[in-house]
C-alpha positions as CSV (number, residue, x, y, z in Angstrom):
1,M,-11.0,-42.2,0.7
2,T,-10.0,-41.7,4.8
3,E,-11.6,-38.9,6.9
4,L,-10.0,-36.2,8.0
5,S,-9.1,-35.3,11.6
6,G,-9.8,-32.1,12.8
7,A,-6.4,-30.9,12.8
8,E,-5.5,-32.3,9.6
9,L,-8.9,-30.6,8.4
10,L,-7.9,-27.2,10.1
11,D,-4.2,-27.5,8.1
12,R,-5.5,-28.2,4.6
13,T,-8.0,-25.4,5.6
14,L,-5.0,-22.9,6.5
15,V,-2.9,-24.0,3.5
16,E,-5.2,-23.8,0.9
17,E,-6.7,-19.9,2.4
18,S,-3.4,-19.0,2.5
19,A,-2.3,-19.7,-1.1
20,K,-5.6,-18.1,-2.7
21,K,-5.5,-15.2,-0.5
22,S,-1.3,-14.8,-1.3
23,G,-0.3,-14.2,-5.4
24,L,3.3,-14.8,-4.0
25,L,4.4,-17.9,-2.1
26,W,8.1,-18.5,-1.3
27,V,9.5,-22.1,-2.1
28,R,12.5,-23.4,-0.8
29,V,15.0,-24.2,-3.4
30,A,18.1,-26.7,-3.3
31,D,20.6,-24.2,-1.6
32,G,18.2,-23.9,1.3
33,T,16.9,-20.5,1.0
34,D,13.4,-19.5,0.0
35,R,12.4,-17.3,-3.0
36,P,9.4,-15.7,-4.1
37,L,7.6,-17.1,-7.2
38,W,4.1,-15.8,-8.3
39,Q,1.1,-18.3,-8.9
40,T,-2.4,-18.6,-8.1
41,W,-4.5,-21.6,-6.6
42,H,-6.5,-24.0,-9.3
43,D,-7.9,-27.6,-8.7
44,G,-6.5,-27.7,-5.2
45,A,-2.9,-27.3,-5.7
46,V,-0.3,-24.4,-6.4
47,V,0.0,-23.4,-10.2
48,L,2.9,-21.3,-11.6
49,V,4.7,-20.0,-14.7
50,G,8.2,-20.0,-15.1
51,E,11.3,-19.8,-17.4
52,G,11.6,-18.0,-20.3
53,A,10.2,-14.4,-20.6
54,E,8.3,-15.4,-17.0
55,Q,10.1,-15.6,-13.3
56,P,13.2,-18.3,-12.9
57,L,12.0,-21.3,-11.2
58,H,15.3,-21.8,-9.5
59,G,15.4,-25.4,-10.2
60,L,12.0,-27.0,-9.3
61,A,11.7,-30.2,-11.4
62,D,9.0,-32.8,-12.2
63,G,8.6,-35.1,-9.2
64,Q,10.6,-33.0,-6.5
65,S,9.7,-32.1,-3.3
66,T,10.3,-29.0,-1.4
67,V,8.0,-26.8,0.8
68,L,6.0,-23.8,0.5
69,T,5.8,-20.5,2.3
70,A,2.9,-18.3,2.7
71,R,2.8,-14.9,4.6
72,S,0.7,-13.8,6.8
73,K,-1.4,-10.3,4.5
74,D,-2.2,-8.3,7.6
75,K,1.4,-8.9,9.3
76,G,3.6,-9.8,6.5
77,G,4.7,-12.7,8.7
78,R,5.1,-16.5,8.4
79,L,1.9,-18.0,8.5
80,V,2.2,-21.3,7.6
81,S,4.9,-23.4,5.8
82,W,3.5,-27.3,4.2
83,P,5.7,-29.9,1.8
84,V,4.7,-30.1,-2.0
85,R,5.1,-32.3,-4.9
86,V,5.9,-31.0,-7.8
87,E,4.3,-31.5,-11.0
88,Q,5.1,-30.3,-14.5
89,L,2.1,-30.0,-16.8
90,A,2.0,-31.1,-20.8
91,P,1.6,-28.5,-22.6
92,G,-1.8,-28.8,-24.5
93,S,-2.9,-31.1,-22.0
94,A,-6.7,-30.3,-20.3
95,E,-4.9,-29.5,-16.7
96,W,-2.6,-27.3,-18.7
97,T,-5.2,-25.3,-20.6
98,A,-7.0,-25.1,-17.5
99,A,-4.3,-23.9,-15.0
100,A,-3.1,-21.7,-18.1
101,E,-6.1,-19.8,-18.4
102,E,-6.3,-19.3,-15.0
103,L,-2.7,-17.8,-14.5
104,R,-3.8,-16.1,-17.7
105,A,-6.7,-14.3,-15.6
106,K,-4.0,-13.3,-12.9
107,R,-1.3,-12.1,-14.9
108,L,-2.7,-8.3,-15.3
109,N,0.6,-6.7,-16.7
110,S,1.4,-9.4,-19.5
111,P,2.5,-7.6,-22.5
112,D,0.8,-10.0,-24.9
113,H,-2.1,-10.8,-22.9
114,E,-4.4,-12.3,-25.7
115,S,-1.6,-14.9,-26.3
116,V,0.1,-15.5,-23.5
117,T,-0.8,-18.6,-23.1
118,D,0.7,-19.7,-26.6
119,R,4.4,-18.5,-25.6
120,W,4.1,-20.1,-22.5
121,A,3.3,-23.2,-24.6
122,R,6.5,-22.9,-26.2
123,E,9.1,-21.2,-24.0
124,S,7.6,-21.9,-20.8
125,R,6.7,-24.1,-18.1
126,L,3.8,-24.6,-15.7
127,L,4.0,-26.5,-12.5
128,R,1.3,-28.0,-10.6
129,L,2.5,-27.6,-6.3
130,V,0.7,-30.4,-5.0
131,A,0.3,-29.9,-1.2
132,A,2.4,-33.3,0.3
133,D,1.8,-35.7,3.3
134,G,3.6,-34.3,6.1
135,P,3.8,-31.7,9.4
136,V,2.4,-28.6,7.9
137,S,3.7,-25.3,10.1
138,G,1.2,-22.9,11.0
139,P,1.1,-19.9,13.5
140,D,0.9,-22.3,17.0
141,A,3.9,-24.0,15.6
142,L,6.7,-21.5,13.7
143,P,10.1,-22.4,14.5
144,D,12.2,-20.5,16.9
145,G,15.0,-18.9,14.5
146,S,14.5,-15.6,12.5
147,H,15.7,-17.1,9.0
148,A,16.9,-14.0,8.1
149,A,20.1,-13.9,5.7
150,A,23.1,-13.0,7.4
151,P,24.2,-9.6,6.1
152,V,26.9,-9.3,3.3
153,P,30.2,-8.4,4.3
154,S,30.9,-4.8,3.8
155,P,33.3,-2.4,5.0
156,A,30.6,0.5,5.6
157,T,29.9,1.1,8.8
158,T,27.1,2.0,11.0
159,R,26.8,5.5,11.9
160,Q,28.0,7.2,14.8
161,P,26.3,9.8,17.5
162,V,26.2,13.5,16.2
163,P,29.4,15.5,17.8
164,A,27.7,17.8,20.3
165,A,28.9,20.8,18.6
166,L,27.5,20.1,15.4
167,P,24.5,22.1,15.6
168,K,26.0,24.8,17.1
169,L,28.4,24.5,13.6
170,L,25.2,24.2,11.1
171,F,22.7,26.3,12.8
172,G,25.4,29.4,14.3
173,R,24.5,30.7,17.5
174,R,21.4,32.8,18.0
175,R,22.6,36.3,18.3
176,K,20.4,38.5,20.4
177,P,19.3,41.8,18.2
178,R,21.6,45.1,19.7
179,K,19.3,47.4,21.5
180,Q,18.9,50.9,19.5
181,K,20.4,53.7,21.8
């Protein structure tokens, strides 16, 4: 096994800690957009469950490469992005069972909490997203662009300034009380 440099060790630690602390990561899908996926960190990789009654996996397939992005817990902005390789776990295997138990423990609002792993084995897919070799875009090397989606075209317009006479129309002029003689 090769020795990691200080920068590589820091990158790996940042990826692991950000994935552990975030229940939601953003995954780059085929059309180039980023989609949120609920996940957990298990055995050195991100694991997630999808399809069936669970979250959509947006076309992620075994052997595919993609990019994950984690946000900062305190600021909410992008913290780190890293390349991953998708591995589909086979239902019933030791890896699948360990990952499913970890996911089940984190899945708090499941209607069938005790039997959820049986349902996942029947109708869902468990994916393991393993960090691949490649550049990690961390807080010191974030892209310049905002990556914000363009707004959907709409006939709606922005508000105009309030007309000067509107307050008088709404609230009336304050009348001075008449003096009694």
